[in-house]
Legacy VTK file of the C-alpha trace (Angstrom):
# vtk DataFile Version 3.0
C-alpha trace
ASCII
DATASET POLYDATA
POINTS 410 float
28.198 73.202 114.904
25.791 72.575 112.074
24.211 75.105 109.787
20.501 74.965 109.089
19.662 73.280 105.822
17.352 76.037 104.611
17.552 77.530 101.101
19.748 80.445 102.202
22.232 78.089 103.857
22.416 75.943 100.699
23.383 78.770 98.373
26.994 78.612 97.248
29.065 81.547 98.491
32.489 80.808 97.050
33.832 84.250 97.925
33.633 83.298 101.617
35.476 80.020 100.991
38.186 81.742 98.941
38.652 84.481 101.537
38.827 81.863 104.282
41.490 79.901 102.382
43.667 83.028 102.122
43.143 83.916 105.794
44.115 80.365 106.741
47.199 80.686 104.533
48.172 83.877 106.389
47.850 82.150 109.759
50.029 79.236 108.670
52.569 81.530 106.994
53.027 83.486 110.224
53.304 80.240 112.185
56.284 79.052 110.101
57.947 82.420 109.438
61.081 81.626 111.410
61.416 77.933 110.504
63.455 78.408 107.286
65.602 81.170 108.857
66.249 79.713 112.305
69.998 80.350 112.456
69.999 83.951 111.130
66.943 84.789 113.261
68.745 83.535 116.385
71.732 85.682 115.469
69.476 88.700 114.770
67.673 88.518 118.137
70.717 87.368 120.112
69.094 84.150 121.346
69.673 80.428 120.830
68.310 78.369 117.954
66.094 76.488 120.435
64.534 79.816 121.449
63.667 80.489 117.800
62.228 77.005 117.610
59.847 77.970 120.406
58.270 80.545 118.081
56.840 77.669 116.037
56.530 75.033 118.760
53.992 77.043 120.775
51.419 76.513 118.002
50.746 72.772 118.395
51.064 73.107 122.170
48.437 75.854 122.372
46.255 74.058 119.852
46.060 70.973 122.044
45.001 73.183 124.972
42.543 75.370 123.048
40.926 72.959 120.588
37.872 72.233 122.757
37.188 75.848 123.871
37.596 76.998 120.255
35.093 74.395 119.048
32.625 75.509 121.705
32.967 79.159 120.691
32.477 78.310 117.018
29.399 76.234 117.825
27.784 79.099 119.733
29.021 82.164 117.848
30.456 80.977 114.560
30.947 84.182 112.576
32.139 86.384 115.469
34.605 83.686 116.543
36.008 83.231 113.043
36.233 87.010 112.660
38.113 87.205 115.951
40.533 84.526 114.768
41.402 86.319 111.545
41.706 89.667 113.361
44.066 88.103 115.931
46.220 86.765 113.106
46.592 90.236 111.599
47.226 91.750 115.036
49.925 89.166 115.735
51.646 89.956 112.454
51.659 93.657 113.281
52.776 93.071 116.880
55.928 91.352 115.646
56.883 94.703 114.097
56.417 96.576 117.390
60.016 96.182 118.435
63.088 94.485 117.044
63.395 92.031 119.930
62.682 88.381 120.610
60.052 89.346 123.201
57.985 91.206 120.581
58.335 88.309 118.160
57.165 85.845 120.837
54.197 88.060 121.776
53.117 88.280 118.141
53.473 84.528 117.649
51.377 83.908 120.772
48.509 85.956 119.301
48.682 84.068 116.008
48.790 80.764 117.906
45.653 81.761 119.834
43.958 82.468 116.508
44.916 79.157 114.893
42.227 76.875 116.433
39.571 79.539 115.834
40.423 79.458 112.132
41.292 75.804 111.487
38.275 74.403 113.344
35.963 76.463 111.127
36.741 74.777 107.808
33.941 72.181 107.770
31.388 74.471 109.417
32.071 77.161 106.840
31.584 74.721 103.962
28.439 73.347 105.597
26.943 76.790 106.097
27.898 78.556 102.868
27.899 75.772 100.268
25.365 73.273 98.986
25.774 69.621 99.892
27.213 68.823 96.471
29.809 71.607 96.677
30.937 70.940 100.235
33.794 68.469 99.464
35.310 70.992 97.037
34.918 73.766 99.614
36.665 71.752 102.325
39.437 70.883 99.865
39.937 74.558 98.956
39.921 75.623 102.602
42.467 72.937 103.490
44.613 73.802 100.468
44.822 77.372 101.763
46.407 76.048 104.947
49.059 74.200 102.957
49.536 77.234 100.709
50.524 79.212 103.803
53.160 76.610 104.654
54.501 76.843 101.113
54.597 80.634 101.182
56.594 80.659 104.417
59.194 78.269 103.001
59.508 80.139 99.692
59.645 83.585 101.299
62.210 82.407 103.819
64.421 81.127 101.007
63.875 84.156 98.770
64.115 87.001 101.299
66.559 85.256 103.624
67.404 85.730 107.258
69.596 88.761 106.539
66.444 90.718 105.737
64.326 89.475 108.629
62.468 92.773 109.116
61.448 92.785 105.451
60.147 89.238 105.858
58.049 90.272 108.871
56.654 93.264 106.987
55.580 91.076 104.055
53.898 88.651 106.449
52.075 91.439 108.281
50.822 93.081 105.073
49.507 89.757 103.767
47.813 88.997 107.101
46.081 92.392 107.204
44.891 92.169 103.589
43.524 88.642 103.971
41.864 89.511 107.283
40.097 92.433 105.635
39.029 90.155 102.787
37.507 87.513 105.059
35.836 90.050 107.336
34.302 91.714 104.292
33.159 88.427 102.758
31.523 87.320 106.007
29.820 90.684 106.422
28.334 90.566 102.911
27.261 86.901 102.914
23.956 85.808 104.516
24.164 85.143 108.241
25.089 81.610 109.227
22.216 80.084 111.185
23.005 77.602 113.940
20.889 74.756 115.206
21.891 74.737 118.865
24.180 71.747 118.649
26.124 70.089 121.438
29.388 71.824 122.170
32.519 71.683 124.262
33.584 68.604 126.199
30.177 66.942 125.914
30.165 67.358 122.151
33.717 66.068 121.883
32.886 63.097 124.094
29.848 62.153 122.020
31.934 62.351 118.854
34.744 60.234 120.329
32.316 57.425 121.178
31.747 56.884 117.450
34.200 54.125 116.324
34.621 55.563 112.834
35.639 58.934 114.279
38.262 57.242 116.425
39.733 55.608 113.324
39.786 58.956 111.525
41.471 60.582 114.517
44.104 57.829 114.532
44.850 58.414 110.841
45.121 62.153 111.528
47.383 61.594 114.550
49.777 59.419 112.573
49.546 61.092 109.162
49.663 64.752 110.084
52.062 63.984 112.932
54.453 62.280 110.522
54.341 65.200 108.116
55.115 67.654 110.930
57.982 65.448 112.136
59.365 65.109 108.622
59.277 68.852 107.932
60.818 69.519 111.347
63.768 67.139 111.086
64.398 66.458 107.383
67.168 69.048 107.064
68.939 67.716 110.144
68.603 64.089 109.053
69.967 64.765 105.570
72.941 66.851 106.732
75.217 63.853 107.569
74.815 62.711 103.945
76.295 66.010 102.749
72.976 67.480 101.594
73.000 71.208 102.458
70.143 72.830 104.361
69.194 74.957 101.348
68.736 71.850 99.190
66.709 70.126 101.893
64.603 73.284 102.143
63.719 73.112 98.466
62.881 69.423 98.881
60.343 70.478 101.509
58.991 73.163 99.176
58.433 70.500 96.534
56.636 68.285 99.055
54.260 71.079 100.055
53.638 72.082 96.417
52.697 68.478 95.684
50.483 68.519 98.783
48.642 71.660 97.681
47.989 70.077 94.286
46.885 66.793 95.820
44.590 68.454 98.372
42.727 70.253 95.573
42.645 67.503 92.930
42.045 64.265 94.864
39.450 64.873 97.657
36.304 65.630 95.557
36.728 62.458 93.485
37.740 60.332 96.485
34.721 61.476 98.508
32.280 61.078 95.626
33.416 57.489 95.000
33.871 56.610 98.688
37.460 55.652 97.876
38.948 57.144 101.030
40.500 53.825 102.053
42.435 53.736 98.770
43.765 57.255 99.363
44.734 56.448 102.957
46.465 53.254 101.825
48.364 55.195 99.153
49.403 57.737 101.795
50.585 55.027 104.185
52.409 53.021 101.529
54.105 56.039 99.948
55.222 57.414 103.329
56.454 54.054 104.560
58.295 53.329 101.317
59.791 56.814 101.034
61.095 56.753 104.615
62.769 53.386 103.970
64.264 54.896 100.809
65.551 57.911 102.761
67.157 55.549 105.280
69.247 53.665 102.723
69.642 55.988 99.724
70.049 59.741 100.102
70.381 60.679 96.444
68.799 64.140 96.159
66.466 63.417 93.181
65.204 60.270 94.916
64.673 62.132 98.191
62.834 64.932 96.349
60.577 62.448 94.554
59.828 60.566 97.761
59.032 63.741 99.671
56.737 64.947 96.865
54.913 61.602 96.916
54.410 61.879 100.683
53.088 65.428 100.356
50.765 64.592 97.464
48.942 61.776 99.239
49.362 62.697 102.916
48.132 66.282 102.630
45.318 65.248 100.270
44.067 62.902 102.995
43.356 65.724 105.448
40.333 67.332 103.706
38.919 63.845 103.111
39.234 63.045 106.829
37.593 66.363 107.749
34.688 65.876 105.341
33.965 62.332 106.527
34.222 63.365 110.181
31.807 66.254 109.641
29.236 63.963 108.006
29.607 61.218 110.594
29.319 63.630 113.537
26.117 65.280 112.282
25.152 68.075 114.719
28.576 67.896 116.426
30.442 68.704 113.209
32.663 71.404 114.664
33.573 69.170 117.604
34.574 66.475 115.110
36.762 68.961 113.222
38.379 70.056 116.482
39.059 66.426 117.380
40.721 65.731 114.027
42.950 68.821 114.295
43.657 68.036 117.946
44.770 64.521 117.026
46.964 65.828 114.201
48.716 68.412 116.368
49.163 65.942 119.216
50.657 63.509 116.728
53.029 66.216 115.559
54.277 66.745 119.102
54.620 63.046 119.977
56.161 61.819 116.720
58.520 64.797 116.433
59.771 64.080 119.967
60.252 60.398 119.145
62.284 61.285 116.072
64.242 63.881 118.064
65.345 61.139 120.453
67.134 59.311 117.602
67.891 62.263 115.320
71.617 61.601 115.710
71.156 58.318 113.824
69.312 59.097 110.555
68.939 55.411 109.630
67.037 54.686 112.829
65.002 57.917 112.595
63.779 57.201 109.063
62.992 53.557 109.839
61.067 54.713 112.922
58.940 57.006 110.740
58.392 54.156 108.280
57.171 51.938 111.135
54.810 54.666 112.342
53.446 55.085 108.804
52.589 51.390 108.799
50.038 52.147 111.540
47.951 54.021 108.955
47.858 50.896 106.799
46.702 48.804 109.755
43.922 51.260 110.594
42.497 51.704 107.086
42.878 48.209 105.679
39.364 47.184 106.762
37.731 49.387 104.119
36.111 52.754 103.526
35.392 54.922 106.544
32.898 56.996 104.565
30.982 53.806 103.810
30.514 53.161 107.541
27.969 55.932 108.008
25.206 54.918 110.362
21.821 54.328 108.657
20.277 57.510 110.066
23.262 59.601 109.006
23.318 58.052 105.545
19.593 58.697 105.116
20.028 62.274 106.295
22.853 62.844 103.809
20.840 61.340 100.938
17.871 63.541 101.787
20.071 66.611 101.929
21.592 65.805 98.534
18.131 65.339 97.020
16.972 68.639 98.471
20.054 70.409 97.197
19.479 68.912 93.736
15.893 70.152 93.664
16.816 73.620 94.924
19.759 73.815 92.476
LINES 1 411
410 0 1 2 3 4 5 6 7 8 9 10 11 12 13 14 15 16 17 18 19 20 21 22 23 24 25 26 27 28 29 30 31 32 33 34 35 36 37 38 39 40 41 42 43 44 45 46 47 48 49 50 51 52 53 54 55 56 57 58 59 60 61 62 63 64 65 66 67 68 69 70 71 72 73 74 75 76 77 78 79 80 81 82 83 84 85 86 87 88 89 90 91 92 93 94 95 96 97 98 99 100 101 102 103 104 105 106 107 108 109 110 111 112 113 114 115 116 117 118 119 120 121 122 123 124 125 126 127 128 129 130 131 132 133 134 135 136 137 138 139 140 141 142 143 144 145 146 147 148 149 150 151 152 153 154 155 156 157 158 159 160 161 162 163 164 165 166 167 168 169 170 171 172 173 174 175 176 177 178 179 180 181 182 183 184 185 186 187 188 189 190 191 192 193 194 195 196 197 198 199 200 201 202 203 204 205 206 207 208 209 210 211 212 213 214 215 216 217 218 219 220 221 222 223 224 225 226 227 228 229 230 231 232 233 234 235 236 237 238 239 240 241 242 243 244 245 246 247 248 249 250 251 252 253 254 255 256 257 258 259 260 261 262 263 264 265 266 267 268 269 270 271 272 273 274 275 276 277 278 279 280 281 282 283 284 285 286 287 288 289 290 291 292 293 294 295 296 297 298 299 300 301 302 303 304 305 306 307 308 309 310 311 312 313 314 315 316 317 318 319 320 321 322 323 324 325 326 327 328 329 330 331 332 333 334 335 336 337 338 339 340 341 342 343 344 345 346 347 348 349 350 351 352 353 354 355 356 357 358 359 360 361 362 363 364 365 366 367 368 369 370 371 372 373 374 375 376 377 378 379 380 381 382 383 384 385 386 387 388 389 390 391 392 393 394 395 396 397 398 399 400 401 402 403 404 405 406 407 408 409
């Protein structure tokens, strides 16, 4: 999906970006509602802890299945599809309140999971359509930060409200989802219509994007980086338990990592993209993750673990908006397909790496060293230099022309 580069499309509509960031936060918050309260939620619904885990695990599974259809829908009908995604999120939050049973909770989570690719795949297209070329990196960073903000909110609310007040937690989630959905729907209704250029979509669009070597490298970084972060957030509490670190302490370590990630995803990407220093950011992410995982393997002192986790969050989550922005520019007309591919790779990485860690979760030393070895893959992929500097001549010329036009119109 690519917005037309006319004057209306180049005007900055920050209200749309802000509303999108909050709607994305709501979707992610509902995704992870039960993660910090797994044990009390299982007791509340009378099911096993693995059943509660399913409430979060269906998200990456459905994303892998729905990424391509969602990209196709966004390419053809961008605003209606994004509106449907945010409405489904609110509906899922309300559905979880329909009955105090696991079945109702699962039905609500399924709706929110269906909405996730419709929302996440829209981040670069929204910035392309509602912001000028110069403002787009900041817009993508804000949109991505909203996603991480939702993760943070779920962890903090879970710790603050607690599993003993599960219904209250679900009510707070539902209210936030409804309010943010109304905000995004209103912002989209008031902003100028997003014009499309009839780009390639679906499997053909994804195939054309995948044939670009730079996109494949970006997808590999997303697979490893985002997959590692998902695996770490999934298993950190379990891996630290043998060292006598309680689950509540490990939970706050994760909160600190996500807070650092939100800060990093807002502060770093605009400067990194402007200076084409993406390879330096990716190297920092790989080195910090590799080093921190080795540290976790041999030294489980809480302050050191907290510092290492914050370092991982700061660089790893900041890398995502940079990857998305570069992929959107490299893909040209197939920008939404490129975004779908990056998210698809990240979610697939989350499934694969989390399963690998699960296989050795009983031996924390091995699990952490395995994650360190996987992080080294990022270093191997990005050591050749900047991916943003590999733009094809036509794409680079197109981007330069667009920047000049935006400067004149601004």
